[in-house]
TORDO-829788 format. One record per residue (C-alpha): residue number from 1; residue in one letter; x, z, y. Coordinates in steps of 0.001 Angstrom, whole numbers, plus 524288, in hexadecimal, padded with zeros to 5 digits. Each point is the difference from the previous one (the first is absolute). Example, Ala and Ser with C-alpha at 12.3 -4.5 7.8 and 13.67 -1.06 7.14 Angstrom:
! TORDO-829788
R     i   aa       x       z       y
R     1    A   8300C   81E78   7EE6C
R     2    S   8055A   7FD6C   80D70
This chain:
! TORDO-829788
R     i   aa       x       z       y
R     1    X   7FFD8   7FF0E   80099
R     2    X   80605   7FD60   80CB6
R     3    X   80408   80BD3   8090A
R     4    X   7FE0A   80A50   7F579
R     5    X   80C97   80780   80415
R     6    X   7FD33   800B4   80DB4
R     7    X   7F1E7   8041F   7FD1F
R     8    X   80251   809FC   7F73B
R     9    X   801EE   80B3E   809F1
R    10    X   7F1D6   7FEBE   80515
R    11    X   7F9F2   7FF0C   7F315
R    12    X   807EC   806E4   7F5DD
R    13    X   7F9E5   80DDB   801B4
R    14    X   7F0EB   7FB3E   7FFA5
R    15    X   8028E   7F726   7F55C
R    16    X   8071E   80B05   7F740
R    17    X   7F582   8095E   80294
R    18    X   7F5CF   7F64B   7FC2C
R    19    X   805E2   7FD06   7F3C6
R    20    X   80126   80D5A   7FA9D
R    21    X   7F248   802D5   805D7
R    22    X   80217   8098C   80B35
R    23    X   7FBF1   7F901   80B94
R    24    X   7F5EC   80B28   80347
R    25    X   80835   80B95   7FC4C
R    26    X   809D8   8061D   80A6C
R    27    X   80D4C   803F5   7F9F9
R    28    X   80A79   8071D   8084C
R    29    X   80B91   7F6EA   801C2
R    30    X   8085C   80A43   7FAF6
R    31    X   7FB0E   7FECC   7F2F4
R    32    X   803E0   7F137   7FFA5
R    33    X   80E2D   80139   7FCC8
R    34    X   804CD   7F9F8   7F419
R    35    X   802AC   806CE   7F370
R    36    X   7FB8B   80CE1   805F7
R    37    X   8091C   80C3A   7FEAA
R    38    X   7FBB0   809C4   7F4A7
R    39    X   7F808   7F568   7F851
R    40    X   7FE24   804E6   7F135
R    41    X   80410   7F2D5   7FA18
R    42    X   80BD7   7F75B   80380
R    43    X   7FFC2   7F1D9   802AA
R    44    X   8032A   7FE4E   7F15D
R    45    X   7F164   80328   7FC4F
R    46    X   7FA02   7F717   7F5C2
R    47    X   7F464   7FD43   7F76E
R    48    X   804F4   7FBD2   7F215
R    49    X   80CD6   7FC3E   80519
R    50    X   7FB54   7F7E5   80C17
R    51    X   80020   803EE   80E80
R    52    X   7FFD3   7FA98   80D0E
R    53    X   80898   7F4A8   8045E
R    54    X   80E92   8059E   80042
R    55    X   80470   7F66B   80961
R    56    X   7F3F7   8006C   80A18
R    57    X   80496   80423   80DE3
R    58    X   7F300   806C8   802C9
R    59    X   7FBE4   80B64   7F7C1
R    60    X   7FA69   80D35   8016B
R    61    X   7FC5A   80AC6   7F6AC
R    62    X   7F7CC   80C96   800D5
R    63    X   7F99D   80AD9   7F79E
R    64    X   7F497   808AB   80135
R    65    X   7FA00   80AE3   7F6E0
R    66    X   7F179   7FDC2   7FE13
R    67    X   7F7A4   80BB5   7FC7A
R    68    X   7F75B   7F91B   7F591
R    69    X   80055   7FC2D   7F23B
R    70    X   808BB   7F471   7FC10
R    71    X   7F476   7F83B   7FA8C
R    72    X   7F97F   800D9   80D8E
R    73    X   80C01   7FC04   806C2
R    74    X   8039B   7F500   7F56C
R    75    X   7F157   7FA3B   80061
R    76    X   7FF6D   7FFC5   80ECA
R    77    X   80C89   7F8B8   800F0
R    78    X   7FE9A   7F6AD   7F4AC
R    79    X   7F129   7FC5D   8032C
R    80    X   8036B   7F544   808F0
R    81    X   7F2FC   7FB2D   8013C
R    82    X   7FBE2   80CBD   806BA
R    83    X   80BAE   80064   809DA
R    84    X   7F636   7FC98   80AF6
R    85    X   7F888   80D3F   7FE3D
R    86    X   80B8A   8083E   803BA
R    87    X   808AB   7F706   806BC
R    88    X   7F7FE   7FBC0   80C0B
R    89    X   8093A   7F424   803F0
R    90    X   7FECB   7FB43   7F1F6
R    91    X   7F4E9   7F4F7   80296
R    92    X   7FEFD   7FA74   7F291
R    93    X   80744   80256   7F2C6
R    94    X   7FD01   7F93C   7F3CA
R    95    X   80575   7FE72   7F234
R    96    X   8039B   7F2AB   7FBA8
R    97    X   7FF60   8042E   7F1F0
R    98    X   7F842   8087C   7F71F
R    99    X   802CB   80CF4   7F894
R   100    X   807CB   80C7C   8036F
R   101    X   80B2A   7FDCC   80A3F
R   102    X   80C20   7FCEB   7F868
R   103    X   80BDD   7F757   7FFAE
R   104    X   7FD7A   7F2DC   8045A
R   105    X   7F3DF   80439   80754
R   106    X   7FCE1   7F931   80CBA
R   107    X   7F844   80369   80C26
R   108    X   7FCD0   7FAC4   80D38
R   109    X   7FC9E   807F0   80C85
R   110    X   7FEC8   7FDB9   80D61
R   111    X   802AA   80722   80CB3
R   112    X   7FFA8   7FC6F   80F08
R   113    X   80B49   7FEA5   807C8
R   114    X   7FD4D   800C7   80EBC
R   115    X   803AE   7F5A4   80AFE
R   116    X   80CC0   801F0   80746
R   117    X   80646   7F8C0   80C4D
R   118    X   8043D   7F546   7F67C
R   119    X   7F7DF   7FF32   7F40B
R   120    X   7F0B9   7FF8E   7FEFE
R   121    X   7F922   80AD4   7F7EA
R   122    X   7FE82   7FC4B   7F17B
R   123    X   7FD13   80507   7F26A
R   124    X   80AD9   80165   7F71F
R   125    X   7FD78   7FCCC   7F216
R   126    X   808E2   8080B   7F58A
R   127    X   800C1   7FB7B   7F1FE
R   128    X   80673   809AC   7F80B
R   129    X   804F9   8006F   7F2CD
R   130    X   802DC   80B4B   7F63B
R   131    X   80D5D   7FF0C   7FB20
R   132    X   80055   80D42   7F8F9
R   133    X   7F667   80B3D   7FD1B
R   134    X   800F9   80BF7   7F7E7
R   135    X   7F29B   80641   8015D
R   136    X   7FFF1   80CF1   806CF
R   137    X   80DE2   7FEEA   802F6
R   138    X   803F4   7F366   80835
R   139    X   7FB34   7F31F   80542
R   140    X   8088C   7F542   805DC
R   141    X   7F9F2   7F3CF   8067D
R   142    X   804D1   7F52E   80839
R   143    X   7FAE4   7F4E8   80881
R   144    X   7FF0A   7F8A5   80CD2
R   145    X   7F851   80277   80BC7
R   146    X   7FB2D   7F39F   807EC
R   147    X   7F86F   7FD41   80BD3
R   148    X   7FEB1   7F69C   80A29
R   149    X   80D22   800B9   806B2
R   150    X   80398   80C08   7F806
R   151    X   80839   801FB   7F37A
R   152    X   806C2   8094A   7F7EA
R   153    X   8076E   7F7B1   7F550
R   154    X   7FEF5   80BBB   7F575
R   155    X   7FCE0   80DDE   800D6
R   156    X   803B7   8088C   7F3D3
R   157    X   7F867   80CEE   7FEE9
R   158    X   802FB   80B48   7F62B
R   159    X   7F85C   80B84   7FDC2
R   160    X   803D0   80BCF   7F730
R   161    X   7F65A   80B53   7FC3C
R   162    X   80684   80D15   7FAE2
R   163    X   7F7E9   80C3A   7FC70
R   164    X   804E5   80C19   807B2
R   165    X   7FA67   80DAD   8010C
R   166    X   7F412   7FF96   807D9
R   167    X   7FDBD   7EFCA   7FF2A
R   168    X   80762   7F3BC   80062
R   169    X   80D0D   7FB6A   8075C
R   170    X   7FD8F   7F21F   80363
R   171    X   80BE1   7F822   803A0
R   172    X   7FF79   7F25B   805A3
R   173    X   80938   7F65A   80581
R   174    X   7FF69   7F19A   80364
R   175    X   8094B   7F5F0   803EF
R   176    X   7FD08   7F29C   8083D
R   177    X   80700   7F3AA   800DF
R   178    X   7FD96   7F38D   80890
R   179    X   805E5   7FA2F   80C7B
R   180    X   7F51F   805A6   8098E
R   181    X   80135   80D90   7FD1C
R   182    X   80F08   7FF47   7FC87
R   183    X   80136   7FA99   80E35
R   184    X   7FD82   80E2D   8050D
R   185    X   8039C   80990   7F545
R   186    X   7FEE5   80CEF   807B6
R   187    X   7F29B   7FCC4   8050B
R   188    X   7FAA4   7FA83   7F302
R   189    X   8061F   80C7E   7F896
R   190    X   7F9EB   808CC   80997
R   191    X   7F2FC   7F97C   7FE18
R   192    X   80065   80042   7F0AA
R   193    X   803F7   80E71   80114
R   194    X   7F4AA   802E6   80830
R   195    X   7F722   7F813   7F6F0
R   196    X   80468   80770   7F3A6
R   197    X   7FE47   80D38   80708
R   198    X   7F21B   7FC81   802CC
R   199    X   7FCBE   7FAF5   7F27A
R   200    X   805F8   80C92   7FA23
R   201    X   7F71E   807F9   80A74
R   202    X   7F39F   7F8DE   7FBF4
R   203    X   802F6   800D7   7F1F9
R   204    X   801E5   80ED8   80123
R   205    X   7F41D   801B0   807C5
R   206    X   7F6A0   7F847   7F783
R   207    X   805A3   805B6   7F2C7
R   208    X   7FF78   80E09   80561
R   209    X   7F226   7FE80   804D3
R   210    X   7FCCB   7F958   7F1E8
R   211    X   8053E   80B86   7F759
R   212    X   7FAE6   7FFC9   7F1CB
């Protein structure tokens, strides 16, 4: 796309927030630092031997303890068709296959990206493929996010779930690749971090209100 590097500063943050479903959620900027200090897991976390893109320049990881049963947290996170019910910026979410979510499963979801001084408002379409899954323990998916004039070539997103005293420790990490976001790595990384913190917050809030 012409002019992508010069335009990235103005749209990278709104784009990134849209992709991870956080346009309506305010997150303090201080939380959007890459690889937050004190995280429970290292950047080598994996699901069945696979993890995020080790060569990606844009990456972030974080953790939260959710005071709810593992079954509740796992169902919320993997029942992708119901994401719109607890993540307001997710407009639609559909499975592209049938049965329980597993390796090879595909799903498509959409989320708005607001207008910026140099790009129009658009809707991003994200098509994700599950690369690995261990039921109740971890899931890894990846795929592109594409909208009119906006693109992330590939996002790779890992989630792990570990039972701890009083609940579940949820670890997440994600990497992005693509010329548009890589043109301004600090801005894209900060936005990715804000998005993941918001996702964890929504997952925690919803799961703790649905204790079973």
